[in-house]
C-alpha angles and dihedrals in degrees: 000000000000115000094130098044093247100108116172108208113230123258096071102117134169086268087082085089086078092061118092110260094214112064119202112273090226117052106218118171095224122096128188125212133161119260120227090252130046095286125098114218134188134205119219116196123200143135129266119206131220095030100157103167147356094274089061093055090044093051092051092047092054094046091052089047091064091054110103108245101023109119099186144347129203123180130181114230087202103062106356096248111161135199115189121185112199141161106246092206088063104034138008131219096254091061089052090051092047092051090055095045092047088058088058103259122120118231118222134185089019113168101238097207139009094245122204129185130215136177125224132195106224121204131194098036109144105170145354088285090062096049091047088052093051091048092051093048090051094047090051091055108103108249098024110118103177135007131181120187122196115206098194092042095041091218136116129205112209127189108199142166108248091206090066105033140003135210092272091058092048091051090046091053091055093044092052089054089060103259131111119246138188132179112245101177138337127211093269092055096087091104110022132155125194115209134189111214127201122200103040117099103151138067089247092058091053092048090051092053096045095048090048093052096043089057091055116103107247101026110116103176139008132193124183123199104197095184092055099032092234130141121194116197127190108202143171109250092207090063106029143002138212094266092051089051090051090051092047087056092049090051090054088067118115127183124298091018111070111183119206119183128191133176116277117197109202115217116265105265098202094059095038093049090046090051091047091050094049089046090049095051091044092052093047090050093051095046085048093055092048086069106024096051093059088046090054092047093049094046102038113013110037099045086058093054107074126228097006092068100043093095089067091065091059108125116230097183129354108320094339110118133200090244093052091048091047092051090049092051096046094041099052097067086048092052100045107021104033092029095047090102090066092050092051095044090049090049092055095042095053090044084058089050091241134103135223145170092289089062090053094048094043092050092048097047094042091051090051094042102043092043087054092047086052088053090053094050091049089049091054095048099042133059094194102040117117122188144132128243125213101212088133091057092058097042096044089045092058092041092054095045089051091050091049091051093049091052089044094052091046089051094044089053088061091055090072095043093111091053092048090051091051092053092052095053096091115086119241094231140032137193105247109198132186117217129195128230089277093055094253118143108247100175140004133198138166115242137170114274088234090063095059112118127198115281093021114144111239127192117211116193122199112284097027132110124250103249100202140000114280151132124270111246099176140003137040129248148139114257123202107222097170092114092059108025101022087234102146095199119079111247122229116240127200133169107296093030121122120240126201125226111249097027118120123245109220116189119347134062114248131194106209130190110215115238105166122034137174113356093356096070118107090243092055091048094048088052091049092048093049090047093051091045091051090053094048119095127236114227088237087067089071088081091062092044093053092046090048094060094062098023105094098039089049092052092049093052092045088051091052091045087051095052090048091046091059100030101053096043087046091054092044093050092240094142132038120282091226087069088072110080119236118275087025133093131205096266091053092049091049087049094052092050090049095048088047090056091048096052101036096061109091122197091173095072093053090050094051099042093090110027095053094051091047089050095050093044098048090047093047091046089051091054089056098045096261111119110194111195099220144304095303093060091043091054094044092050093059091060095050112127098164130049121194117201129197115222115223112063093000108060090013130053091252095225102105118195126198112240101175137025123184139174123227097180143045094269113120116246090241090054092043093051090049094055093044091049092050096046096046097038093094093048119099094193114124092232089050091050091050093049090049093048094050092045093054091045090050095048090048089056091050099044111010095177100040116109115197122157113183125190129220122227130191089019112191134182116218101197115232090003114059141268135286136199148143117268111188104317094327126099110227128196120187116181148073136316092276090058092053091048093048089051093045094245110155117230110213128213092260091057093043089056093048089053097046092049094055097036088058084060093053092255126141116231120215115200124204119202123187121194094347099316135097103249098177150321145230127213110217124193127195113189121229117247112260094234096048097095093046091048094052092047091049092050088051089056091054089058094257123130120216125216129186124219123184145153091229125104123283097246093053094041093051089048093052091045091051093050093053099036104255115145100187122063138181110193136180091027125147123219095270091044088056089060092048091054090053092050087051089055091047089051087062090058097261122144099224132200119194120206115201147135093274092234112063092021096053095117091051094045089052095047093050122086089239122022116205115193105200127203092014092155109177092348098085098149098080101152096200092064130083090191124032118204107199096196124059090235120123089211088079090064089064092043093053094050091041094049090050095052092047090049093051092047088053093047089052090048089052091050091048091052094042097046094035090050092053094041094049098031099054096052090048091048088050089059104250093147096042098089092051105036107013086237115140134167110235114215096251090054091045089055088050091053091048091054090046093052094061090044092051091053093052093044087050092055090045087063085077091069086076091060115138128194109262094213128044107166094194091051090052092045090051 
C-alpha cells in the first residue's frame, strides 16, 4: 500500500529483531565469520567489469579456485558481482584482485583495505595544541587512515589497516610522542566477555582453553592472561553467548585439571581514571602549597610585620639573608619536583616541533626561578649587592596553575555526568527462568545481566529494572521509560510489546524474551552514539584550532617584546624612576612584565570552549530522548529556518483505521475482502495493514466459519501509489488514484464523489480495482497528533516555517495541513520526490530540517541539512538521520532545535570569554595600565587568572545541564 509515498518493501518481518540495532559507522565490504573448522575465513565482495557471458564468470571462478587460500568464488554473470571467500592467513585481498586483473577483467568497487576501528584513552593533553599533535602523530603512522582526537573527552578514535599496523603499534606511536595511551576498545569489542578461570596454572592449560574456544563457532577472538588467570572472548551473539562460552571452558577440562570459569567485571576505566586524575592534581597542589605558602609568608607577609620578620634579614654570608636562603630551599622542590610535569610536557612538545601551555609555564617559571638564583649567587659573592628575588613568583605561579587544573578536571568530569548515568541504568542481575512447552515456569535463577543470551526468558518483578531489550511474552504492567526516552508517563506493556533495557517495571510481573543483548541493546547503542558525538568536532572549533597553531609562538614573541619595551626605555631613562618599585631595578620590572605576559595567556580556554559544550549538550539531549550525532549536526540545527514534516506517522499518529468500505461492482463483499487481503498481505505500509485488518474483520462478520486463504502472485510495489498482483485468475490493484490512472483504470463519477466526500474530511481513499474496473474502496483516517498544532505554532514563534510533504492526495493533505496550521504543502510526492523538494528549498538559500520516520524517508533525511528521525524507539542507529528522536512526539523537534541554539550561544559565549580574556589580559599583563594607574599584574596573579579562565569556560558549558524543554504540550494543556 503506498498512498503516502512511504512504501515498505515486503520481506521485513518480525525477524528483524534478530538484526543488530547498531550498524558499523564505517561500511566496509568485508565480513568475518567462523568456519566450521579451526580456520577463520573472510568474504570480500566487489564488482568485476566486462563480464559478457556465463563463460567469463566461470573462467574467473575456476582461476580463483586455483589460488591457494581461496575457499570459494561466486560471480554473477548478470552484473559481475563477486563474493570471494578466503583464508586471510594464506592469501590477502590484493592477491585476489591482481589475479582477476591479470586475466583481463577490471575490478570496481573494491574495498581497498580491511579497516578496523579502535578507541584510545589519551593522557597528558593540556590544550588544543596537544590534541592536534596527537592527531598528527597518529596520521603519520603507517596504516592509520583516519584519526579524531577529543580534548575534553581525552579520547581518540582511530581507523586503521590491521595488515599494516595493530593497536600496540598505535599505542606506541602516541606514547613516543610523550602522551600516555590506553586501549579502550577495538573493532572486535562489540560483544566481549571477561572471565576469571580457576584450575589453570601452566601455559599448556592456557593453550588448551584458547584452542578449545577458537574452534567454537561464533568465537571471533580469544585472549588468555596466564598471570591473572583471565580469559577475554569476543563472540558473535547470533551464534553463541557468554554462558555457552563458560560451559565450553568447563568442557575443556581434563583430569587432573578441572577448569571453572566465572564472569569477571573489570572496573569502569573512565570513572576510575577521572578519580585518579582528580586525586593526582589535588595531591600535587597540596604538596605545592606545603612549600609555596611558606615562601609567600617569608617574602610578602613577615617582612611587613615588624619586628616579627626582622630575623629574615639576618645576613649569613655577605648579602645572603636567611629569608633569601629559605625561599631558595623551599622553592626548588616546587620548581623541579612538583613542576616536573611542565618540563616533561615542554620537552615532548618541542620535540614534536610544536608548543603548548607547558612551554609557556616552563618559560615563565624558569625565568623567575633562575633570575632569583642569579640574585642569590650575586648576594653570596658581593658584600655591596642589593637586589630582590622572585622565588615567590615561581612557587605561587605553579600553585595557582595546579589549583586551576584541579578545579578544571573536577568540572570536566561533570560534563560527562549524563553519559555516566546512562551507563549505570542497566541492572547488575536478572531472573533467568526456564519454561516448558505450555509456558509454565520450570526453574528460576539469578544471573549477571552480562550472561544473558538471546532468546533467554527473563522474569521482571515490580520495582526492578528491565535488564535487556526484549518482547513481553506474558504479564501486564506499566514501565517507566523516562530514563531512556524522556517520556514522563509510564507506558502500558502487554504480550507482544517491546521493552527497553534500563527502564523501570512499576507494578506488574512480566515475562520477557531477550531479543537484543550486550552491545546490541538500545541503551548500549545510545551510549555509543553519545560517545561518538562527544568525540566529533563541530565546525566552529576550527577557529580554536587555527588560533592554537600560532598562539604560543605569538605569546613568546609578545613576552620578549614586552621585556624589551620596558627594559630599553628604563635603561635609557625614557620613563620616570619612581615608576620602578622600591627594591627593584628596571631589568626586574621589565622581567616581571614579560613573565606575566607569558603566563597570563591561556590556550586551554580556547581549546575547551567547543568540546565541553558539545559534551554537555549531547549528554543532556540523550537524557531527554534526543540523540544528536555530534557537533556538526548540533551546529547545523541552530541555523534551521524551515522544517519539512512528513505526514503519516509524523504529523499523524501513524495508526490508520478504516472508517468506511463500499462496493462499486457486482462482487460480493466476501470475495472483495478476500482479494484485498491477499493483495495487501505482503505490504508493510500502515495504511495497508489497516485495510487488511478491516477486511479480515469484515469477512469474519459475513462468514464466521468460512476459511479461505488466497495467495497473490506477481506481487509488485508501486512506490507512492500502491500494490498490484494476481489473486487466482484475477488482476488486482490496491492503491490511490494515481495507480488507477497509471494502469488505465477509469474512475467513474460515483467513485469520484466518494473520494471527494472523504478527502474533505482529511481521509485517505484506497481504491481496489479487479480486472481493470474499480470494484470498491476504503476510507482510512489517521488522526493528527494532539501536540502537532501547538508545535507548528511554537516553531513559527521561533522564526521557523513549516512545510508538509506527503505521498497522499492533495485534498487529504490540505485538510491535515489546515488542521495543524501549515500553510505550504507538497502532496502526491514519492520518497525520491521528497528529496527533490528539499533540494529545491535549499537552492533558495534555506537551511532545511526534515522530520520523518527514518526508513521510508531516508532519501529526504539525507538530502536535508538536518535529518530528524522521529519515533525511533529502540532502533536508534538510523544512519540517514543527524538527530534521532526516540519518542514519536513532535515536541522533541522543538527541543532538538532549541537545544542546538542554546548550545551554539553557549559556545559563542565561551569563545567571547576565552578570546576576550586573552585580548584584554595580555595588554594588562604587559603593563599598559601601569603608567596611568600604577596597576600591574604580578606573575603569580597572572597565573591565577590563566587558571581561572579555563575553569570559567568549563563552568559556562556546565550551565547547559540546567536546560529545560521549551515546550511541553501536556503542561500547557493542564
